[in-house]
PDB file with one MODEL, atoms N, CA, C and O in Angstrom:
MODEL        1
ATOM      1  N   MET A   1     246.511 244.952  -0.580  1.00  0.00           N
ATOM      2  CA  MET A   1     245.799 244.878   0.665  1.00  0.00           C
ATOM      3  C   MET A   1     244.306 244.828   0.353  1.00  0.00           C
ATOM      4  O   MET A   1     243.811 245.616  -0.453  1.00  0.00           O
ATOM      5  N   THR A   2     243.602 243.917   0.980  1.00  0.00           N
ATOM      6  CA  THR A   2     242.159 243.800   0.767  1.00  0.00           C
ATOM      7  C   THR A   2     241.429 243.982   2.093  1.00  0.00           C
ATOM      8  O   THR A   2     242.007 243.819   3.168  1.00  0.00           O
ATOM      9  N   TYR A   3     240.170 244.318   1.993  1.00  0.00           N
ATOM     10  CA  TYR A   3     239.347 244.519   3.177  1.00  0.00           C
ATOM     11  C   TYR A   3     237.988 243.889   2.926  1.00  0.00           C
ATOM     12  O   TYR A   3     237.425 244.020   1.839  1.00  0.00           O
ATOM     13  N   ASN A   4     237.463 243.203   3.935  1.00  0.00           N
ATOM     14  CA  ASN A   4     236.213 242.469   3.809  1.00  0.00           C
ATOM     15  C   ASN A   4     235.027 243.352   4.210  1.00  0.00           C
ATOM     16  O   ASN A   4     234.774 243.582   5.392  1.00  0.00           O
ATOM     17  N   TYR A   5     234.316 243.833   3.203  1.00  0.00           N
ATOM     18  CA  TYR A   5     233.118 244.643   3.450  1.00  0.00           C
ATOM     19  C   TYR A   5     231.866 243.777   3.598  1.00  0.00           C
ATOM     20  O   TYR A   5     230.779 244.308   3.823  1.00  0.00           O
ATOM     21  N   ASN A   6     231.998 242.466   3.477  1.00  0.00           N
ATOM     22  CA  ASN A   6     230.841 241.581   3.471  1.00  0.00           C
ATOM     23  C   ASN A   6     230.267 241.326   4.858  1.00  0.00           C
ATOM     24  O   ASN A   6     229.300 240.578   4.997  1.00  0.00           O
ATOM     25  N   ARG A   7     230.841 241.929   5.871  1.00  0.00           N
ATOM     26  CA  ARG A   7     230.316 241.774   7.220  1.00  0.00           C
ATOM     27  C   ARG A   7     229.453 242.982   7.564  1.00  0.00           C
ATOM     28  O   ARG A   7     229.612 244.064   6.998  1.00  0.00           O
ATOM     29  N   SER A   8     228.545 242.774   8.497  1.00  0.00           N
ATOM     30  CA  SER A   8     227.674 243.880   8.910  1.00  0.00           C
ATOM     31  C   SER A   8     228.496 244.952   9.619  1.00  0.00           C
ATOM     32  O   SER A   8     229.619 244.706  10.060  1.00  0.00           O
ATOM     33  N   SER A   9     227.926 246.117   9.714  1.00  0.00           N
ATOM     34  CA  SER A   9     228.584 247.224  10.407  1.00  0.00           C
ATOM     35  C   SER A   9     228.878 246.853  11.858  1.00  0.00           C
ATOM     36  O   SER A   9     229.941 247.181  12.384  1.00  0.00           O
ATOM     37  N   GLU A  10     227.938 246.173  12.499  1.00  0.00           N
ATOM     38  CA  GLU A  10     228.136 245.743  13.892  1.00  0.00           C
ATOM     39  C   GLU A  10     229.313 244.786  14.014  1.00  0.00           C
ATOM     40  O   GLU A  10     230.112 244.897  14.944  1.00  0.00           O
ATOM     41  N   GLU A  11     229.422 243.846  13.077  1.00  0.00           N
ATOM     42  CA  GLU A  11     230.530 242.888  13.104  1.00  0.00           C
ATOM     43  C   GLU A  11     231.867 243.595  12.900  1.00  0.00           C
ATOM     44  O   GLU A  11     232.858 243.248  13.542  1.00  0.00           O
ATOM     45  N   ARG A  12     231.897 244.577  12.013  1.00  0.00           N
ATOM     46  CA  ARG A  12     233.140 245.314  11.762  1.00  0.00           C
ATOM     47  C   ARG A  12     233.522 246.166  12.972  1.00  0.00           C
ATOM     48  O   ARG A  12     234.700 246.258  13.317  1.00  0.00           O
ATOM     49  N   GLU A  13     232.537 246.788  13.616  1.00  0.00           N
ATOM     50  CA  GLU A  13     232.802 247.567  14.835  1.00  0.00           C
ATOM     51  C   GLU A  13     233.325 246.658  15.948  1.00  0.00           C
ATOM     52  O   GLU A  13     234.249 247.027  16.673  1.00  0.00           O
ATOM     53  N   LYS A  14     232.733 245.477  16.080  1.00  0.00           N
ATOM     54  CA  LYS A  14     233.172 244.525  17.105  1.00  0.00           C
ATOM     55  C   LYS A  14     234.615 244.104  16.852  1.00  0.00           C
ATOM     56  O   LYS A  14     235.412 244.037  17.788  1.00  0.00           O
ATOM     57  N   ARG A  15     234.956 243.821  15.600  1.00  0.00           N
ATOM     58  CA  ARG A  15     236.320 243.415  15.263  1.00  0.00           C
ATOM     59  C   ARG A  15     237.297 244.561  15.517  1.00  0.00           C
ATOM     60  O   ARG A  15     238.412 244.327  15.982  1.00  0.00           O
ATOM     61  N   PHE A  16     236.901 245.777  15.224  1.00  0.00           N
ATOM     62  CA  PHE A  16     237.749 246.939  15.501  1.00  0.00           C
ATOM     63  C   PHE A  16     238.045 247.028  16.997  1.00  0.00           C
ATOM     64  O   PHE A  16     239.178 247.299  17.393  1.00  0.00           O
ATOM     65  N   SER A  17     237.038 246.804  17.815  1.00  0.00           N
ATOM     66  CA  SER A  17     237.215 246.827  19.266  1.00  0.00           C
ATOM     67  C   SER A  17     238.179 245.726  19.715  1.00  0.00           C
ATOM     68  O   SER A  17     239.043 245.957  20.561  1.00  0.00           O
ATOM     69  N   GLU A  18     238.027 244.534  19.143  1.00  0.00           N
ATOM     70  CA  GLU A  18     238.919 243.414  19.487  1.00  0.00           C
ATOM     71  C   GLU A  18     240.361 243.741  19.109  1.00  0.00           C
ATOM     72  O   GLU A  18     241.284 243.482  19.882  1.00  0.00           O
ATOM     73  N   LEU A  19     240.550 244.306  17.927  1.00  0.00           N
ATOM     74  CA  LEU A  19     241.897 244.654  17.477  1.00  0.00           C
ATOM     75  C   LEU A  19     242.493 245.772  18.328  1.00  0.00           C
ATOM     76  O   LEU A  19     243.702 245.803  18.555  1.00  0.00           O
ATOM     77  N   SER A  20     241.657 246.681  18.794  1.00  0.00           N
ATOM     78  CA  SER A  20     242.134 247.773  19.645  1.00  0.00           C
ATOM     79  C   SER A  20     242.723 247.241  20.947  1.00  0.00           C
ATOM     80  O   SER A  20     243.636 247.844  21.511  1.00  0.00           O
ATOM     81  N   GLN A  21     242.205 246.121  21.420  1.00  0.00           N
ATOM     82  CA  GLN A  21     242.714 245.506  22.647  1.00  0.00           C
ATOM     83  C   GLN A  21     244.115 244.926  22.461  1.00  0.00           C
ATOM     84  O   GLN A  21     244.792 244.626  23.445  1.00  0.00           O
ATOM     85  N   LYS A  22     244.552 244.766  21.225  1.00  0.00           N
ATOM     86  CA  LYS A  22     245.866 244.182  20.933  1.00  0.00           C
ATOM     87  C   LYS A  22     246.972 245.231  20.844  1.00  0.00           C
ATOM     88  O   LYS A  22     248.116 244.906  20.526  1.00  0.00           O
ATOM     89  N   GLN A  23     246.635 246.475  21.121  1.00  0.00           N
ATOM     90  CA  GLN A  23     247.660 247.516  21.114  1.00  0.00           C
ATOM     91  C   GLN A  23     248.641 247.264  22.255  1.00  0.00           C
ATOM     92  O   GLN A  23     248.281 246.719  23.298  1.00  0.00           O
ATOM     93  N   VAL A  24     249.887 247.673  22.032  1.00  0.00           N
ATOM     94  CA  VAL A  24     250.930 247.524  23.048  1.00  0.00           C
ATOM     95  C   VAL A  24     251.464 248.910  23.399  1.00  0.00           C
ATOM     96  O   VAL A  24     251.156 249.893  22.726  1.00  0.00           O
ATOM     97  N   ASN A  25     252.266 248.976  24.455  1.00  0.00           N
ATOM     98  CA  ASN A  25     252.852 250.275  24.786  1.00  0.00           C
ATOM     99  C   ASN A  25     253.973 250.593  23.806  1.00  0.00           C
ATOM    100  O   ASN A  25     254.472 249.710  23.108  1.00  0.00           O
ATOM    101  N   LYS A  26     254.353 251.833  23.764  1.00  0.00           N
ATOM    102  CA  LYS A  26     255.318 252.321  22.777  1.00  0.00           C
ATOM    103  C   LYS A  26     256.643 251.563  22.845  1.00  0.00           C
ATOM    104  O   LYS A  26     257.248 251.288  21.808  1.00  0.00           O
ATOM    105  N   ASP A  27     257.097 251.228  24.037  1.00  0.00           N
ATOM    106  CA  ASP A  27     258.384 250.551  24.197  1.00  0.00           C
ATOM    107  C   ASP A  27     258.386 249.141  23.623  1.00  0.00           C
ATOM    108  O   ASP A  27     259.434 248.653  23.199  1.00  0.00           O
ATOM    109  N   ALA A  28     257.239 248.479  23.600  1.00  0.00           N
ATOM    110  CA  ALA A  28     257.146 247.108  23.089  1.00  0.00           C
ATOM    111  C   ALA A  28     256.784 247.059  21.607  1.00  0.00           C
ATOM    112  O   ALA A  28     256.762 245.984  21.008  1.00  0.00           O
ATOM    113  N   ALA A  29     256.504 248.205  21.024  1.00  0.00           N
ATOM    114  CA  ALA A  29     255.985 248.253  19.652  1.00  0.00           C
ATOM    115  C   ALA A  29     257.075 248.134  18.597  1.00  0.00           C
ATOM    116  O   ALA A  29     258.200 248.603  18.771  1.00  0.00           O
ATOM    117  N   LYS A  30     256.702 247.490  17.498  1.00  0.00           N
ATOM    118  CA  LYS A  30     257.537 247.454  16.298  1.00  0.00           C
ATOM    119  C   LYS A  30     256.927 248.344  15.215  1.00  0.00           C
ATOM    120  O   LYS A  30     257.624 248.809  14.313  1.00  0.00           O
ATOM    121  N   TYR A  31     255.620 248.571  15.318  1.00  0.00           N
ATOM    122  CA  TYR A  31     254.886 249.328  14.299  1.00  0.00           C
ATOM    123  C   TYR A  31     253.984 250.346  14.975  1.00  0.00           C
ATOM    124  O   TYR A  31     253.503 250.138  16.089  1.00  0.00           O
ATOM    125  N   VAL A  32     253.767 251.449  14.277  1.00  0.00           N
ATOM    126  CA  VAL A  32     252.848 252.465  14.776  1.00  0.00           C
ATOM    127  C   VAL A  32     251.901 252.848  13.642  1.00  0.00           C
ATOM    128  O   VAL A  32     252.318 253.047  12.501  1.00  0.00           O
ATOM    129  N   VAL A  33     250.626 252.945  13.982  1.00  0.00           N
ATOM    130  CA  VAL A  33     249.614 253.441  13.052  1.00  0.00           C
ATOM    131  C   VAL A  33     249.282 254.851  13.519  1.00  0.00           C
ATOM    132  O   VAL A  33     248.887 255.068  14.664  1.00  0.00           O
ATOM    133  N   ILE A  34     249.452 255.799  12.610  1.00  0.00           N
ATOM    134  CA  ILE A  34     249.193 257.201  12.940  1.00  0.00           C
ATOM    135  C   ILE A  34     247.968 257.645  12.150  1.00  0.00           C
ATOM    136  O   ILE A  34     247.922 257.519  10.926  1.00  0.00           O
ATOM    137  N   THR A  35     246.988 258.161  12.862  1.00  0.00           N
ATOM    138  CA  THR A  35     245.690 258.462  12.255  1.00  0.00           C
ATOM    139  C   THR A  35     245.578 259.932  11.868  1.00  0.00           C
ATOM    140  O   THR A  35     244.697 260.654  12.337  1.00  0.00           O
ATOM    141  N   THR A  36     246.497 260.357  10.998  1.00  0.00           N
ATOM    142  CA  THR A  36     246.440 261.717  10.458  1.00  0.00           C
ATOM    143  C   THR A  36     246.550 261.648   8.938  1.00  0.00           C
ATOM    144  O   THR A  36     247.033 260.660   8.385  1.00  0.00           O
ATOM    145  N   ARG A  37     246.102 262.696   8.279  1.00  0.00           N
ATOM    146  CA  ARG A  37     246.190 262.737   6.812  1.00  0.00           C
ATOM    147  C   ARG A  37     247.638 262.754   6.339  1.00  0.00           C
ATOM    148  O   ARG A  37     247.968 262.108   5.344  1.00  0.00           O
ATOM    149  N   ASP A  38     248.505 263.482   7.035  1.00  0.00           N
ATOM    150  CA  ASP A  38     249.918 263.511   6.658  1.00  0.00           C
ATOM    151  C   ASP A  38     250.537 262.122   6.749  1.00  0.00           C
ATOM    152  O   ASP A  38     251.324 261.734   5.886  1.00  0.00           O
ATOM    153  N   ALA A  39     250.185 261.379   7.783  1.00  0.00           N
ATOM    154  CA  ALA A  39     250.728 260.027   7.949  1.00  0.00           C
ATOM    155  C   ALA A  39     250.278 259.122   6.813  1.00  0.00           C
ATOM    156  O   ALA A  39     251.045 258.277   6.351  1.00  0.00           O
ATOM    157  N   ALA A  40     249.049 259.289   6.361  1.00  0.00           N
ATOM    158  CA  ALA A  40     248.543 258.470   5.256  1.00  0.00           C
ATOM    159  C   ALA A  40     249.338 258.714   3.982  1.00  0.00           C
ATOM    160  O   ALA A  40     249.396 257.856   3.101  1.00  0.00           O
ATOM    161  N   ASP A  41     249.949 259.892   3.891  1.00  0.00           N
ATOM    162  CA  ASP A  41     250.779 260.230   2.732  1.00  0.00           C
ATOM    163  C   ASP A  41     252.245 259.890   2.955  1.00  0.00           C
ATOM    164  O   ASP A  41     253.083 260.157   2.094  1.00  0.00           O
ATOM    165  N   GLY A  42     252.562 259.298   4.115  1.00  0.00           N
ATOM    166  CA  GLY A  42     253.926 258.867   4.390  1.00  0.00           C
ATOM    167  C   GLY A  42     254.784 259.870   5.125  1.00  0.00           C
ATOM    168  O   GLY A  42     255.998 259.683   5.217  1.00  0.00           O
ATOM    169  N   CYS A  43     254.193 260.928   5.653  1.00  0.00           N
ATOM    170  CA  CYS A  43     254.956 261.968   6.339  1.00  0.00           C
ATOM    171  C   CYS A  43     255.152 261.605   7.808  1.00  0.00           C
ATOM    172  O   CYS A  43     254.193 261.551   8.577  1.00  0.00           O
ATOM    173  N   PHE A  44     256.402 261.359   8.188  1.00  0.00           N
ATOM    174  CA  PHE A  44     256.733 261.056   9.583  1.00  0.00           C
ATOM    175  C   PHE A  44     257.660 262.115  10.163  1.00  0.00           C
ATOM    176  O   PHE A  44     257.735 262.273  11.382  1.00  0.00           O
ATOM    177  N   GLY A  45     258.362 262.837   9.305  1.00  0.00           N
ATOM    178  CA  GLY A  45     259.318 263.848   9.749  1.00  0.00           C
ATOM    179  C   GLY A  45     258.674 264.883  10.649  1.00  0.00           C
ATOM    180  O   GLY A  45     257.601 265.402  10.342  1.00  0.00           O
ATOM    181  N   GLY A  46     259.322 265.180  11.749  1.00  0.00           N
ATOM    182  CA  GLY A  46     258.802 266.166  12.682  1.00  0.00           C
ATOM    183  C   GLY A  46     257.602 265.678  13.467  1.00  0.00           C
ATOM    184  O   GLY A  46     256.934 266.464  14.139  1.00  0.00           O
ATOM    185  N   HIS A  47     257.321 264.374  13.384  1.00  0.00           N
ATOM    186  CA  HIS A  47     256.151 263.820  14.068  1.00  0.00           C
ATOM    187  C   HIS A  47     256.358 263.829  15.576  1.00  0.00           C
ATOM    188  O   HIS A  47     257.407 263.419  16.073  1.00  0.00           O
ATOM    189  N   ASN A  48     255.359 264.295  16.289  1.00  0.00           N
ATOM    190  CA  ASN A  48     255.352 264.243  17.748  1.00  0.00           C
ATOM    191  C   ASN A  48     254.244 263.298  18.171  1.00  0.00           C
ATOM    192  O   ASN A  48     253.091 263.491  17.783  1.00  0.00           O
ATOM    193  N   PRO A  49     254.571 262.270  18.966  1.00  0.00           N
ATOM    194  CA  PRO A  49     253.537 261.314  19.390  1.00  0.00           C
ATOM    195  C   PRO A  49     252.363 262.014  20.074  1.00  0.00           C
ATOM    196  O   PRO A  49     252.543 262.886  20.925  1.00  0.00           O
ATOM    197  N   THR A  50     251.176 261.612  19.680  1.00  0.00           N
ATOM    198  CA  THR A  50     249.946 262.190  20.230  1.00  0.00           C
ATOM    199  C   THR A  50     248.940 261.074  20.444  1.00  0.00           C
ATOM    200  O   THR A  50     249.290 259.896  20.366  1.00  0.00           O
ATOM    201  N   GLY A  51     247.720 261.425  20.708  1.00  0.00           N
ATOM    202  CA  GLY A  51     246.652 260.441  20.833  1.00  0.00           C
ATOM    203  C   GLY A  51     246.314 259.791  19.502  1.00  0.00           C
ATOM    204  O   GLY A  51     245.479 258.888  19.441  1.00  0.00           O
ATOM    205  N   ASN A  52     246.968 260.254  18.425  1.00  0.00           N
ATOM    206  CA  ASN A  52     246.744 259.678  17.101  1.00  0.00           C
ATOM    207  C   ASN A  52     247.661 258.496  16.814  1.00  0.00           C
ATOM    208  O   ASN A  52     247.625 257.943  15.715  1.00  0.00           O
ATOM    209  N   ASP A  53     248.480 258.099  17.781  1.00  0.00           N
ATOM    210  CA  ASP A  53     249.443 257.016  17.597  1.00  0.00           C
ATOM    211  C   ASP A  53     248.932 255.746  18.267  1.00  0.00           C
ATOM    212  O   ASP A  53     248.515 255.758  19.425  1.00  0.00           O
ATOM    213  N   HIS A  54     248.976 254.656  17.516  1.00  0.00           N
ATOM    214  CA  HIS A  54     248.498 253.370  18.019  1.00  0.00           C
ATOM    215  C   HIS A  54     249.580 252.341  17.727  1.00  0.00           C
ATOM    216  O   HIS A  54     249.961 252.141  16.573  1.00  0.00           O
ATOM    217  N   TYR A  55     250.075 251.690  18.777  1.00  0.00           N
ATOM    218  CA  TYR A  55     251.262 250.842  18.684  1.00  0.00           C
ATOM    219  C   TYR A  55     250.908 249.356  18.669  1.00  0.00           C
ATOM    220  O   TYR A  55     250.007 248.901  19.373  1.00  0.00           O
ATOM    221  N   PHE A  56     251.657 248.610  17.836  1.00  0.00           N
ATOM    222  CA  PHE A  56     251.434 247.175  17.686  1.00  0.00           C
ATOM    223  C   PHE A  56     252.768 246.455  17.547  1.00  0.00           C
ATOM    224  O   PHE A  56     253.750 247.039  17.090  1.00  0.00           O
ATOM    225  N   ASP A  57     252.800 245.183  17.941  1.00  0.00           N
ATOM    226  CA  ASP A  57     254.025 244.396  17.771  1.00  0.00           C
ATOM    227  C   ASP A  57     253.962 243.504  16.538  1.00  0.00           C
ATOM    228  O   ASP A  57     254.931 242.812  16.225  1.00  0.00           O
ATOM    229  N   SER A  58     252.843 243.513  15.842  1.00  0.00           N
ATOM    230  CA  SER A  58     252.650 242.684  14.650  1.00  0.00           C
ATOM    231  C   SER A  58     252.171 243.557  13.490  1.00  0.00           C
ATOM    232  O   SER A  58     251.224 244.330  13.635  1.00  0.00           O
ATOM    233  N   LEU A  59     252.831 243.427  12.343  1.00  0.00           N
ATOM    234  CA  LEU A  59     252.407 244.186  11.162  1.00  0.00           C
ATOM    235  C   LEU A  59     251.014 243.754  10.718  1.00  0.00           C
ATOM    236  O   LEU A  59     250.213 244.583  10.286  1.00  0.00           O
ATOM    237  N   ARG A  60     250.730 242.486  10.819  1.00  0.00           N
ATOM    238  CA  ARG A  60     249.409 241.983  10.423  1.00  0.00           C
ATOM    239  C   ARG A  60     248.299 242.636  11.260  1.00  0.00           C
ATOM    240  O   ARG A  60     247.275 243.064  10.728  1.00  0.00           O
ATOM    241  N   THR A  61     248.519 242.702  12.560  1.00  0.00           N
ATOM    242  CA  THR A  61     247.531 243.330  13.442  1.00  0.00           C
ATOM    243  C   THR A  61     247.441 244.831  13.175  1.00  0.00           C
ATOM    244  O   THR A  61     246.347 245.397  13.176  1.00  0.00           O
ATOM    245  N   ALA A  62     248.580 245.473  12.949  1.00  0.00           N
ATOM    246  CA  ALA A  62     248.580 246.910  12.644  1.00  0.00           C
ATOM    247  C   ALA A  62     247.776 247.187  11.376  1.00  0.00           C
ATOM    248  O   ALA A  62     246.986 248.130  11.332  1.00  0.00           O
ATOM    249  N   ARG A  63     247.977 246.365  10.347  1.00  0.00           N
ATOM    250  CA  ARG A  63     247.221 246.546   9.094  1.00  0.00           C
ATOM    251  C   ARG A  63     245.728 246.328   9.311  1.00  0.00           C
ATOM    252  O   ARG A  63     244.905 247.109   8.834  1.00  0.00           O
ATOM    253  N   ALA A  64     245.383 245.270  10.028  1.00  0.00           N
ATOM    254  CA  ALA A  64     243.965 244.979  10.273  1.00  0.00           C
ATOM    255  C   ALA A  64     243.324 246.111  11.070  1.00  0.00           C
ATOM    256  O   ALA A  64     242.217 246.547  10.754  1.00  0.00           O
ATOM    257  N   TRP A  65     244.017 246.586  12.102  1.00  0.00           N
ATOM    258  CA  TRP A  65     243.477 247.687  12.901  1.00  0.00           C
ATOM    259  C   TRP A  65     243.301 248.928  12.035  1.00  0.00           C
ATOM    260  O   TRP A  65     242.271 249.596  12.110  1.00  0.00           O
ATOM    261  N   ALA A  66     244.306 249.240  11.208  1.00  0.00           N
ATOM    262  CA  ALA A  66     244.245 250.423  10.344  1.00  0.00           C
ATOM    263  C   ALA A  66     243.074 250.339   9.369  1.00  0.00           C
ATOM    264  O   ALA A  66     242.383 251.331   9.138  1.00  0.00           O
ATOM    265  N   GLN A  67     242.852 249.168   8.804  1.00  0.00           N
ATOM    266  CA  GLN A  67     241.735 248.994   7.874  1.00  0.00           C
ATOM    267  C   GLN A  67     240.405 249.197   8.585  1.00  0.00           C
ATOM    268  O   GLN A  67     239.523 249.888   8.075  1.00  0.00           O
ATOM    269  N   HIS A  68     240.261 248.598   9.757  1.00  0.00           N
ATOM    270  CA  HIS A  68     239.014 248.748  10.499  1.00  0.00           C
ATOM    271  C   HIS A  68     238.829 250.189  10.975  1.00  0.00           C
ATOM    272  O   HIS A  68     237.711 250.705  10.966  1.00  0.00           O
ATOM    273  N   TYR A  69     239.903 250.829  11.385  1.00  0.00           N
ATOM    274  CA  TYR A  69     239.826 252.238  11.775  1.00  0.00           C
ATOM    275  C   TYR A  69     239.344 253.079  10.595  1.00  0.00           C
ATOM    276  O   TYR A  69     238.422 253.883  10.735  1.00  0.00           O
ATOM    277  N   SER A  70     239.964 252.893   9.444  1.00  0.00           N
ATOM    278  CA  SER A  70     239.597 253.674   8.261  1.00  0.00           C
ATOM    279  C   SER A  70     238.131 253.464   7.898  1.00  0.00           C
ATOM    280  O   SER A  70     237.437 254.409   7.520  1.00  0.00           O
ATOM    281  N   ASP A  71     237.670 252.238   8.012  1.00  0.00           N
ATOM    282  CA  ASP A  71     236.280 251.910   7.679  1.00  0.00           C
ATOM    283  C   ASP A  71     235.312 252.481   8.714  1.00  0.00           C
ATOM    284  O   ASP A  71     234.379 253.202   8.359  1.00  0.00           O
ATOM    285  N   THR A  72     235.528 252.165   9.983  1.00  0.00           N
ATOM    286  CA  THR A  72     234.550 252.537  11.003  1.00  0.00           C
ATOM    287  C   THR A  72     234.603 254.018  11.368  1.00  0.00           C
ATOM    288  O   THR A  72     233.588 254.593  11.761  1.00  0.00           O
ATOM    289  N   CYS A  73     235.764 254.634  11.244  1.00  0.00           N
ATOM    290  CA  CYS A  73     235.907 256.053  11.605  1.00  0.00           C
ATOM    291  C   CYS A  73     235.909 256.971  10.388  1.00  0.00           C
ATOM    292  O   CYS A  73     235.992 258.192  10.528  1.00  0.00           O
ATOM    293  N   ASP A  74     235.816 256.385   9.193  1.00  0.00           N
ATOM    294  CA  ASP A  74     235.774 257.153   7.945  1.00  0.00           C
ATOM    295  C   ASP A  74     236.953 258.129   7.853  1.00  0.00           C
ATOM    296  O   ASP A  74     236.778 259.326   7.628  1.00  0.00           O
ATOM    297  N   HIS A  75     238.146 257.581   8.032  1.00  0.00           N
ATOM    298  CA  HIS A  75     239.352 258.407   8.032  1.00  0.00           C
ATOM    299  C   HIS A  75     240.506 257.604   7.448  1.00  0.00           C
ATOM    300  O   HIS A  75     240.390 256.398   7.228  1.00  0.00           O
ATOM    301  N   VAL A  76     241.618 258.287   7.200  1.00  0.00           N
ATOM    302  CA  VAL A  76     242.816 257.645   6.665  1.00  0.00           C
ATOM    303  C   VAL A  76     243.868 257.535   7.762  1.00  0.00           C
ATOM    304  O   VAL A  76     243.764 258.185   8.802  1.00  0.00           O
ATOM    305  N   CYS A  77     244.878 256.709   7.522  1.00  0.00           N
ATOM    306  CA  CYS A  77     245.974 256.584   8.468  1.00  0.00           C
ATOM    307  C   CYS A  77     247.194 256.020   7.756  1.00  0.00           C
ATOM    308  O   CYS A  77     247.100 255.558   6.618  1.00  0.00           O
ATOM    309  N   GLY A  78     248.321 256.060   8.419  1.00  0.00           N
ATOM    310  CA  GLY A  78     249.553 255.530   7.859  1.00  0.00           C
ATOM    311  C   GLY A  78     250.174 254.538   8.816  1.00  0.00           C
ATOM    312  O   GLY A  78     250.073 254.686  10.034  1.00  0.00           O
ATOM    313  N   ILE A  79     250.819 253.522   8.258  1.00  0.00           N
ATOM    314  CA  ILE A  79     251.499 252.510   9.064  1.00  0.00           C
ATOM    315  C   ILE A  79     253.000 252.714   8.901  1.00  0.00           C
ATOM    316  O   ILE A  79     253.508 252.839   7.786  1.00  0.00           O
ATOM    317  N   PHE A  80     253.690 252.744  10.020  1.00  0.00           N
ATOM    318  CA  PHE A  80     255.130 252.968  10.012  1.00  0.00           C
ATOM    319  C   PHE A  80     255.851 251.928  10.857  1.00  0.00           C
ATOM    320  O   PHE A  80     255.337 251.454  11.871  1.00  0.00           O
ATOM    321  N   GLN A  81     257.047 251.588  10.417  1.00  0.00           N
ATOM    322  CA  GLN A  81     258.016 250.929  11.281  1.00  0.00           C
ATOM    323  C   GLN A  81     258.998 252.069  11.545  1.00  0.00           C
ATOM    324  O   GLN A  81     260.057 252.166  10.927  1.00  0.00           O
ATOM    325  N   ALA A  82     258.607 252.916  12.477  1.00  0.00           N
ATOM    326  CA  ALA A  82     259.165 254.260  12.647  1.00  0.00           C
ATOM    327  C   ALA A  82     260.675 254.315  12.491  1.00  0.00           C
ATOM    328  O   ALA A  82     261.394 253.495  13.062  1.00  0.00           O
ATOM    329  N   PRO A  83     261.157 255.287  11.713  1.00  0.00           N
ATOM    330  CA  PRO A  83     260.388 256.265  10.944  1.00  0.00           C
ATOM    331  C   PRO A  83     260.095 255.810   9.513  1.00  0.00           C
ATOM    332  O   PRO A  83     259.671 256.623   8.691  1.00  0.00           O
ATOM    333  N   LYS A  84     260.306 254.556   9.204  1.00  0.00           N
ATOM    334  CA  LYS A  84     260.099 254.040   7.841  1.00  0.00           C
ATOM    335  C   LYS A  84     258.606 253.886   7.544  1.00  0.00           C
ATOM    336  O   LYS A  84     257.888 253.201   8.273  1.00  0.00           O
ATOM    337  N   PHE A  85     258.147 254.528   6.467  1.00  0.00           N
ATOM    338  CA  PHE A  85     256.751 254.432   6.035  1.00  0.00           C
ATOM    339  C   PHE A  85     256.520 253.081   5.372  1.00  0.00           C
ATOM    340  O   PHE A  85     257.314 252.667   4.527  1.00  0.00           O
ATOM    341  N   ILE A  86     255.454 252.392   5.737  1.00  0.00           N
ATOM    342  CA  ILE A  86     255.112 251.112   5.127  1.00  0.00           C
ATOM    343  C   ILE A  86     254.008 251.299   4.103  1.00  0.00           C
ATOM    344  O   ILE A  86     254.167 250.905   2.947  1.00  0.00           O
ATOM    345  N   GLU A  87     252.882 251.897   4.507  1.00  0.00           N
ATOM    346  CA  GLU A  87     251.785 252.115   3.563  1.00  0.00           C
ATOM    347  C   GLU A  87     250.724 253.021   4.156  1.00  0.00           C
ATOM    348  O   GLU A  87     250.582 253.125   5.375  1.00  0.00           O
ATOM    349  N   GLY A  88     249.986 253.669   3.284  1.00  0.00           N
ATOM    350  CA  GLY A  88     248.819 254.442   3.678  1.00  0.00           C
ATOM    351  C   GLY A  88     247.595 253.550   3.594  1.00  0.00           C
ATOM    352  O   GLY A  88     247.564 252.608   2.801  1.00  0.00           O
ATOM    353  N   VAL A  89     246.590 253.838   4.401  1.00  0.00           N
ATOM    354  CA  VAL A  89     245.375 253.027   4.421  1.00  0.00           C
ATOM    355  C   VAL A  89     244.167 253.937   4.271  1.00  0.00           C
ATOM    356  O   VAL A  89     244.006 254.914   5.003  1.00  0.00           O
ATOM    357  N   ASP A  90     243.326 253.595   3.310  1.00  0.00           N
ATOM    358  CA  ASP A  90     242.081 254.326   3.086  1.00  0.00           C
ATOM    359  C   ASP A  90     241.086 253.351   2.476  1.00  0.00           C
ATOM    360  O   ASP A  90     241.103 253.117   1.267  1.00  0.00           O
ATOM    361  N   VAL A  91     240.220 252.783   3.308  1.00  0.00           N
ATOM    362  CA  VAL A  91     239.205 251.849   2.802  1.00  0.00           C
ATOM    363  C   VAL A  91     237.816 252.469   2.892  1.00  0.00           C
ATOM    364  O   VAL A  91     236.809 251.762   2.860  1.00  0.00           O
ATOM    365  N   ARG A  92     237.770 253.798   3.006  1.00  0.00           N
ATOM    366  CA  ARG A  92     236.480 254.485   3.108  1.00  0.00           C
ATOM    367  C   ARG A  92     235.643 254.237   1.887  1.00  0.00           C
ATOM    368  O   ARG A  92     234.522 254.736   1.795  1.00  0.00           O
TER     369      ARG A  92
ENDMDL
END
């Protein structure tokens, strides 16, 4: 997985906002990005949906959103095809 740091901070924030608009409701989702440290390590067991869950119908969009989240929010997250762990994301 690669991430493009060659864009300005403003451009990356704008793209993060655009990707955030592509979130879907939980019922339509195939993938969930969970913005917790445990999720970044692949821990889904006992997970209770919270405001840390972001749902997507495309793995590509989920990965892009996770990368931008990690960059702009300086945090880690995990991508799941619940409950199957796909990958942790940390581009800080």
